[in-house]
N, C-alpha and C positions, 0 to 999 in steps of 0.2 A: 525747261531746266529741272530737274532733280534737286532736292530740298538737301542739303549739307547737313549730314547727321551731328549730333551734339558731340560733347567729350563724353558726357554719360553714357549715350548711347552705344558710343565706340568701346567705351570700358566694359559694358554690359555684354555686348555683342564678345569681347575677349574671352570673361569670365565664364559665359556660357559654353564656348568651346571647351575652354580648361575643365570646366566640370563634367561637361560630357566624355572628354576623354579619359578621366579619372585619373590624374596624374600624380596623384598621392598628396598634393597640397592643398586639398579640399578643407580641411579644418580650419584652414587659414584664412577662408571666405568669410568664417564667422567675425573675423578682427575688422570687418569692413564698418564703416560709421553707419547708424540704424538707419539714415535716411537713404543711403546706397542699398543696403542690405533690402530694405523692406521695398524698395524700387527693382531691385533683380528679381526677387520671387514670382511677378507676374509676367514676366517675360522668360521663364524657363521653360522647354518642353518637359512632359513628365518623366524622362529618364534621367536628364539632370536635374530635376526637383528631388526624384529619389537618391539619387548619389548623393546629393547636397544633405539630405536627412539622414541619411545614413552614416555620415562624417560628423555628425554633431556631434563636438566634444562633450564627455560626460563632466559632471559638476564637480568630481571629484579630481579631475584631471592637474596635475602638478606640473606641468608645462608653464614656463613661466611667460609666454606668450598670452596665456590667459589668464594671466593674475591679476587682472583690474575687473571691471563689473560686466563683463561680456557675458558671463554666466550668472549673473545674479538670478535667483527666481523669479523675480518679477519681468524681467526682460526675456527671459527664457521662455516663461509663460507668455508672452506676447508675443514671440516668435514662434511658438507652435501654434498659436490662434493665426498667424499669418500664412502658417504653411496648410493649414486646414481651408482656409480662404482660399487659396490657390489651386490645391484639388478639387475644391467644391468648383470652380471657375473650369478649370481642366476637363472634369468629368460633364459638365452641362454643354461643353462646347462640343464635345465628342458623341454624348448621349441627350438627347432632349428629356428622355423619359425615363424616370426610375421606377424599376419593376418589383414590386411587393410579392411576397407571398403570403399566400393565406389559405386557409381551409375552406372546402366547399361546405355552404349550409351552416357554419358554425354562428351562431348567435353572436351580436357585438361583444357581450359581455364576456365572451369565453376566450374571444382573441388576446393573444398574448400583446404586452404593453409595447408600444412603439420605443424602439431602442435609439440612443443616441448615434446620428449619423456619422460614421469614420470614412470621410471623403476617401481618404488614401486606400484605405481597405476595398472600398466597392469599386474605385477606379480600375485596381489591379487585377481584383475578382473578374471583374468584366472584362477586362484586356484578356486575360489569362484563357477566359472562355471563347472569346473572339478567335486566339490562337489556335485553340484545340477543335473549334468548329472549322477554321480553314484548313486544319490538319487532316482531319476526315474529309472534307471536300476533295482535296490534293490525293489521299489515299484512294478515294473511290474513283476520280477520273482518271488518273495515271497508273492505276495497278501497281502502286508503289509497293515493294516487297523489301525493304529495307527494315532499319529499327524505326519506330515510332518517333523516339526523339531527334533523328536526323532528319526529320521532315522540316523543309523551307518555309519560312512564314513570309508571306508575300508582302512587298514593299510597299501597298496601300496601308497595311496594318503598323509597319514598321515608323511610316513616317508621321503617325500619330502619336510614337512617342519619342522621338527624334525629332528632326527636319532634313529636309533633303538634302543640304549641303553637307550635312554630318554622315549621312547613308554611305557615301562614296569613302568616307575617310575610317569608318569601323564597321564591320561586319560581325562580330565576335556576336551579337545577338540574333543572328541570321535563323538560327536552329530552333525547332519547338523545346529542345532540352533546356537552353536557355532560360526560357519564358517561364517554363516548369520550376527550375532551379533556383531563379530570382525572385519569381511572383507567386510560385506555390503557398507559402505561407499566408498569403493574405486571403486563399480561399477558403470562404466559407460555405457557399451554394455552387453547386456546378452540376452541370449537364454532359453525359458520356454517351456517346454512340458506341456500336458494336464494335467498330473499328480502332477504338480507343483500349477497349477491355484485351489488352494482350498483357504479356508476362511482364512488360517492362513499364506498366502503368505506376504499379505499386512504387516502384522506384522512383520515377520521375514524379510523382505527386507525395513523394516521402514526406516533405516540410507542411504538408496541408493539414488543417485542422476541420474538418470538413462537418456542418451541421444539416446541411439538406443534399442531397444527392439524387439526381433525376438519370435514369439507365434507360437506353432506346434500342430495340431492336437486337438483344443479345439472342443467341437461340443455340450456342454451341458449349461443349464442357470447355474447351481452353478458354473461351470469353469468361464464363463463369469463375474458371479458378484465377483469371486477372483480377477480377471485380471482386473477388474475395479477399486479395489483399488489399486493396484498398479500403475496405470494410472494417478488417481487423486492425489496419493502421488508424483508423478515425473511431476507435471504439469508444472512445472517451467523450467524443463531442459529437457522434452523429445521433439526431434527434429525427429526422426524415429521410426517407426514402421511397422512390416511385419510382415504379418499373411501366413502362409505355411501350406498344406494339412488342414485346416479346414473346417467345414461342418457346416453352421450356417443359421437359418433360419433368416429373413428379421428382426423379431423383434430384435434379439439379435446381429446384427450388428447395428442396432440403437442403443442399450445399449451402445457398445463399442463408437461408434463415440460421443455418448452425452456425454459421461465421458470426451472426448476430446474437448470439445467445449462450455461446460456448466460448472456451479459452479466454476467461475472467473478463468477458464482455459484460459492460455495464447494463444488464437489462431494463433499468429504470431511466436509461438516456431516451432509448427509442419511444418518441410519442408520437408517429404518424408514419405508417404504412400504407404503401400503396400498390396495387396493380390495375392495369387501365388497359382497356382493349388488346389483350394478350392471351395466352391460350396456356394455360400452366396444369392441364390434367392430362395423364395418360390413357384412362378409361373409367369405366363405372367400378371397376375392382380398386380403385385406388382414388375414390372421391376428395379426399383433403390429403396432401403432402403431408407426412409425419413431422417434417423441418416446421410446415406452417404450424401445424396444429402445437408443437412444443414450444414455438414461438410466442402465440396467443397466451398460451399456458404461462410463459418465464417472463414476458413483457409487461412487468408489473404498471412500468409509466404508461403504457399506451393508450393515448387518447383519441385516434382516429384512425380507423381502417376502412379502407376503401378497394371493394373488389368488383370494380364496373367493367361491363363489357367484355366478358372473359369467358363466354361459352358455359358460364357455370349452370348446372343444374341443382335440382332441389336437394339433394344429397348432400352435397358440397355444402350448400347454403344452411342446411340443419345442424351437419356438424359446426360449422362455424360458429352459429348461435349458441349452440349446446355446451361446446367449448368454452366460449366467453362466460356462458352461466355458470358452469362447473366451478371456472376460477375465481367468481365474484371479481369482475373485471371493471376496472377504473375507466372503460372506454366511454368516451363523450358522444364521437360522432361513428354511425356504423353506416356504410354507403354500399348497398349490395344492386343498386342500378342497373338496368339494360343487361339483364341475364334472362334466364327461363327457369324460375323458379316455383311454379304454381305447384303448391301442395307442401312447401317447405315447413309449416308448421302446423299439419295436421296431426300430429302427436300431441300436442297440446289440447286438442279438442277431442280426440279420440282416444287418448290414452290412458292408463290405468288410472282410477280414483287415487291410488298414491300418490301419481305424479301431480294432479291438477289440485285434488282438494286437502290433502294432508298438509302438515305442518314441515314436510321433508326439505322443502326448497325456501322454505320462509327466510332464510338468510344467506340467499343465492340470486337475490335482485341484482338487475343491472342497475344500480343505485345512480350511477355517474350518467348513463345514458341520456342525452337530450336531442339526438338529432338520429331520424330513422329515415333513410333515402332508401325507397325501393321504388323507382320509377319505371317504366317499361319493363316489367318481367312477368307479363301474360298472366298477371293475378285477375282471377274471377270472383264471381259470388262466393264461393266454397273458400275462398283464401281469406276474404275479408270476414268471414265467420271464425275462421283458425285465429287470426288475427287479432281478433277480439278478446280469446283467451289468453294470448300471447302478451297482449300488453299489462296484464296483471303484472309481468315481471320487468315492467319498463315505468316506473311510478314518475319519475321525473321527466318524461318526455316533454319537449318542447315544439318539437318541429317534426312533422311528419308529412313527407312526399309520396303519393301513390300514384301521380299523374303517368298517362300512356300507358294504363292497364284498363282491360275492358271491363271495369266493376260493374256499369249499369245502374241502374237506378237502384235494385233489387242488393246488390252488394253494399250501395251506400247505405241504405234502410238498415241494413242489418248492423251497419257500424256506429250509427246514432245514439245507441244507447249507452255504449262507451264515451263518445265525445259529452252527452250530458253528465257523467258520472265523474269524466276528468276535469270538469270545469267547477266541480267542488272540492278538488283537492290543493293541496297547499301549493304545487305548483301547475298550473293548468296548462293546457295547450295552446301554445301561442301562434304557431303557421300550421298550416292546411293546405296542401295542394292536389289538386283534383283536375288538372287541365286532361282533357282527350280522354275520357273516362266513360263515353258514351253514354252520358246525362241525358234525360229529356227534360223539357220545361219544366213539368210536374215536378220530375224527381229534383233537380234543382231547386224550385221554388219551395217544394218542402222541406228542402236540408237547409234554406237559408231562414225559412221561421225557425227551425229548431236551434241553428245557431243564434239569430236575435234573444233567442230566451235563455241563454245560459248564463249562470252566475256571474261568470267572467269571460267577457266577449273577448273572440280572437282578435289578435291584432293584425295578421296577415292571411287572406285567403284568396288563391288562385283556381279559378275554374274556367279557364280559357279554352278554346279550340272543342267546346263540346255545343251541340247543336241545340240552342235554347229557343231561338225565334225571336220575333217581336212579342209574343207575349210576355215574354220572361220581364219586359219592362218594369210593370208594377213592383213585382218580387224586388228586384235591382233596386228601385227607389227607397223602398222601406227598409231594405237591408243597410243601405248606407247611413240611416238613423242609429243603427245598432252599437256604435263606437268602433266600426272597423277602422284600422288606420291604414291599411295596405290592401288596394283591391286588382286583381286582373281577370277582366271579361273581355281579353282579345278574341276575336273571332267567333262570337256565339249568335251572331246574326240578327243585331238588335233592329238594324233598321231605323227608318225615319220614325214609326210610330212606337217603337221601342223605347227610344229616346226622349218622343214627348212625352209617353207614360210615366218614366223613370222620373222626369223633371217636376212633374206635378206633387208626384210624393214627396219632394224635399221640402220641408216645412218648417224645419229649425236647424240650428247649427250642427255641422258635422265633423267629427274629430279626424277625417281623411287626411295623410300625409302623401300618400302617392296610390295613382290610379291609371290603369291600363285599358283604353276602351278603342283600342287600334282594330282595324280591320272588321268595323262591322256598318259601313255602308250609310250612314247616318244621315247624309246630305247636309243641307243647312243648320237641320234640328241637333245636329251635333254642335255646332257652336252655339245655339241656344243652351243646350244642357250644360254646357262647360259654365256659360256665363250665369246660371241659377246655382250650380257647384261649388263654382271658385269663391263665389260673394258668398256663400254659408259654410267654407271650410278655411278658417284663418289661418291653419297650420299645413296646408298643401304645398307642398314644394317639387312636387313632380306630377307631370300629366304627359301621357303618350296617345295621342289624337291621329295618330298616322293612319291614311288610307281610309277615310271616311266619306270621300266623293263631296267634301265642302267645297260649295263654289266659291265665285268670285264675291256674289252677295253676301256671304258669311264675313267677308273682312272687318265691315264696321264694327261687327259684335265681336270680333278675335281683339282688336285694337281697344274695345272699352274693358274686355275681361283683363287685359295686361296693364290698362289704366288702373282698375279697381285694385288690381294685386298687390300695385306699391312696391314691387321690386321683391315679395317675398317669395313667389313662384321661382325655382330656381330652374328648372328643366320642363322645354314643352316640344314635344315633337309633332309637326305638321306635316312630315313629308308625305309623299303619294297622296297629296290632296291638292281638287283642281286649283284652288286658289293661289297654289304655288306658280300657276302659269304668268300672273301678273307681274311684269318685268321689275318693278321697283318694289316688290314687297318686302325684301329685306330692309331696305331703309326706312320703310314705312313702319315696320316694327320695331325697328330698333328706337325709335324715338320715345318708345315706352318703355326701354331696358334703364335700370337704375344700375350702376356699378357693374354693368354687364348682366345682370340679372333680368330674367329668365335668359337660359341659352336656349335659343330659339333653334330646331333644327328642320331646313326647309331643303326640298328637294328641287332639282334644276326642272325649267319647264318640261324639257322632253321624258324627263322619268316621270311626272305629275300627269301624264295624259294616260288615263284609264280606259281601257276597251272592254266593253262590257257587253255579253252576247247572253240573251235570255234563251236562246232557241236550243232546247235539248238536243 
């Protein structure tokens, strides 16, 4: 027999329906006793909560119904807090993860301060994004040729903001236009697909105050015209814009960029500009769209520029760098990764003496540049030589990523004098990435020897995926004593003897905080190395030791490692190791966790079986 509802439950249900129906009497709900009002809020679906909050009487209301203490500041403040608690609960019940936007490779001290969370705002922002995504899917599947605002929102989304019984009574919020009209003012960060970028998108999002906009797959003049309307409407607030998988001729890139810095647009508002996995060049005759060049010159507040995986060639990269240099840009992050720009800085080495040695450019340094990402650009020995000359114009650089470039030992050797000189500067290099640069054991060992002797040691070094062999072990062990805090030696071929040799060199306390030793096939000696390293590294919080063929016999050593860590270790990755085949390993290791730390990653027994074939 079902439980008989209480009178309060029945009252809450009746009030909830009345609020959803928006019958004009919503302000009188605020006359309810605090006990009933506070119990009502957690039972309201989002649309009802929004209706009620919109109807909150102002403090200056002259209505005699509100002449008592219902709107005293202390009581109103309490009700605002209760609304926020209700929005937080609604958000977390619908989405468990809060996605945060951040700039790749940006050092922690450059990140913007964490804002106070407005749960109501982020709820409707994400709901509107879900509606836009659903509308894009509907248009793509059904070949819908009507107005974008007339696309119907699926019931699955509508049930989240109301409830099933109410859907049959009110269909006013069926179409996308309603959700844009009602909730567009809460949108700060949105993602638009090509189907959204039509003439009416400006009208649909006219109430928005966008700060971040991500645009996918646009390629036509009509789509660009629709997008430009949105850009112009948000000219006072838009700080970041990102284009992904777009294919645009230079003329349309110019049109977009012009909408960002003409017609009274606040050019100091734009902070981050990004084009990824796109094509925006016509031919070699127009290496850099005029509009983009003008934007880089005019956007005085630009702090991050990402032009990644865009089939960009060396002339375009050269023009981008020279434009930034000529305008004395305040850029902090420059990402030109995954292009093909070999030779882009040759003019710094082979240019006229007036360009390199005179005082002509003494006041045109990129003084604010702290992060330079040149990963996967087919850079070779000569490019390393030219980069050494160009580094003079980036005196405050802290992070340099040269991974996935065939620099080889000669290229790194050329670059060593810069590293030595940079360590003596007021702002030394903090992070260096040289993964998959075709380094040999000898070249990498010589590099570590130089880095160990720097005036100020690196904080982070990544040299993974270089074939360094087991002979690299002693150099690795000695380098761990240099003060390095984060190290990646993934897949360098250490093997069991390499780990053993590295272990023997660890004779004093380490500054290590994070290390990745995965894919090195060290067997049980990986566990022995971990035991010695963790015992000597009091600040270590993260270890990736996956895919190292650690056998069942290494389990006691791992357990002793966790016991010695006393909960200080936060993350331990043991996936793809044979010891994961032990049936009760998760419960065994859990005994050594303290307050859930470390977070231990284990693979399923089937995934841990490693097949090895030594037959070439």
